[in-house]
N, C-alpha and C positions, 0 to 999 in steps of 0.2 A: 400514080403521085409517088416518085424513089421516096423510099424511108430511108433513114441510116439506124442500123445495125445500135442497137445499143450498148451503149458504154459500160463493161461492169469496171471493177479494181481492180487494180497491175496488185502484184504479187510483193511487188517494196511498199506498196499504198496500206494493205494488207496487214506485212510488219511494221508499218509504223506508229495506225493504229492500234495496237495490242502493245506495244513496247510504250504506246502513254500512255493508253489502260492498266498498265503490268505500274510504272512509278505511282501514280493516282490514286490507288489498289496499294502502293505502298505507305503510300505518306498517310490515308489515310488511319492502316490499320496503327502505324507507331499514333497515329494523333489520339485513339481511339484506348491504347494502349497507356499511352503517357496519361489518360486524364481519368480510366477506371486504377492506376496506381497512384495519383494522385487524393481519390477518393477515397482511396483501403488506407493510403496513409493518415489521411482525417480521422478518419474513422477510428484507427488504430489512438491517435492523440486526443483524440476528444475524449473517449473511456479509460484514458491512460487518467486524465484529468479528471474526470470525473468520482473516480475510484479516491485519488490521493484525494478529494474534497471531501468520502465520505470518508476516508481516515481521520481526517481532523477533527471535523465533528466527532464523531469517536472520544478522540482522545480528549478532546476539549469536553467532553460531557464526562468525561469519564472519570479524568483528572480535581472536574470541577466541585467530584461531589466526592474524598476521599477524607476518610475520615478513623482519626487515631485509636485502631483499635485494631493491637497484635491479634496472630495467630500462631493457630500451633500447626506444623509439619505436618509429615505423612510421621513420622520419626522417634514426633515425640517434643520437638525444640521449639521454641517460644521462639517468633518470626513477627523484623515490625508492620509497621501500617501499612508501609511504603517501603517497598526494598530495591534497591538498583547496584545490578551485579555488571557492570565491563563484559568480564566472559565468564555468560553461560555454559554450562557444558553436561548438565542432566539434560536427561530424556522432558523433567518434569520442572527445569529451570526458567525463569524471560529476564530480560535484559531489563523488565518494567517489573515490580508487580506491584499492587495491594489490595485495601481494603476500603469496598466504595459505596454509601448509600446508595439502595434499588432505585432504580424507577419505577413512574408511577404504573398498573397497572388497570385494566378495563372498568374498577371499582374506583379510580384516583386514588387509592390509597399508594403509601409508599411499601414497595415490598423490603425484605430486612436485607441487612449487609450480605453485600458480594465481591468475596476474591475475582482479583482481573486481573494479567499480566499480556505482557507482549514481548517479543524477538523478533531476529532474524534468520532464519532459516531455511539455507539452497536458495535464497533470490528472493523468498516471499517472505513475506511480515506475515507474522502469527498471533493470535489472537490466545492465550490460554484463561479459562473460565471452572474455576474450580461449583463441588454442587454444594460444598460445609465451606465454613472456613474453619474452624477446627478439624483437620482434620484425618480418618482414621489412618489406617497401616494397607499400604501398599493402594491408595487410591492420588487414579488417574487422574486431569484435568483433560476436560475436552478442548477441544485445538480447531477453532478454524480463521482457515485461509484469509486475509482481507486483503489484501495487494499484494502481484506478481512484481517482477520486473525493477526487484532494489538489489544494489552494489553493496550496502552500507545501513549502518543503524545504529546510533551511540545517541546516546543521554549523560543530559552533568545538572547537575545540582545545585537548587542556589541555595544559602543556610543565613542564618540572621543575620549575618553580619557581612555579606555578603558580597563572599565566593563562592564560588561558585568547585565541585566535587566530577569526580565520572563514576561515585560511589556512592550508594546513602541506604545507614546509615553509616556517618564516619567512627570510626576505633572511639572508646570512651568517650561515647559522647548521647545521651538521653536521647532516643531513636522516639521520634518526633516526625511529624511528615514534614519537605522540606519550602521553603515559601515556592517554590517554584521549579519547574521542569524547561529544562531543552533539549529537544531531539533534534538532530541532526542528520538527517535520510538524502542517501543521495542512490542515483536511478541509471542504472545499466545503461543511459539513452544518453547519459553525464548531466543532467541533470544536479544541482545541491538543495536538496530546503533546507530550511531554521523552522521550526515552530521554537512559540516559546507557549508554556501554561502556566497562568497561577493553579498554585494547592491551595483549596479550603480548607 
């Protein structure tokens, strides 16, 4: 019985198959790359909004516990309980600094009064904290980064007449805390965020 020889693939058929395989591989790689890039962007966006949420809660807790207790800085100068300086320049200066009640510790009792501040340095929002209210000479605050990716941070202060100011306290005004503080935060990614905090 005569058998026909087994016919293989021609060179042209092999080249066509390889071309189709290469095309499918490129498409699959692009799709996988796009999926991974999207996943990375979603993760970054989620982290950004988590950091913003934590900063908001921290500021809300701090400003709701403001106490009208002036301090003496490391130069021996009396400073108001809440100070708003639109252009802080010194290493120890803050855009917003204030005296507040301490948080409850493990015993359930409130801690002593504390001094905190916030500022923008190099696209980072920093929190400043001092170990004591009335500061000894050359005492430096502890500085912690609380948010990155910030382009600008500005504060305004509401007085009893309903007028907003860009600094606090005002000249010739009794240095009591303002009624409210408004913070305007702009991120490097373009978002504009405005927060309003009632000062207790």
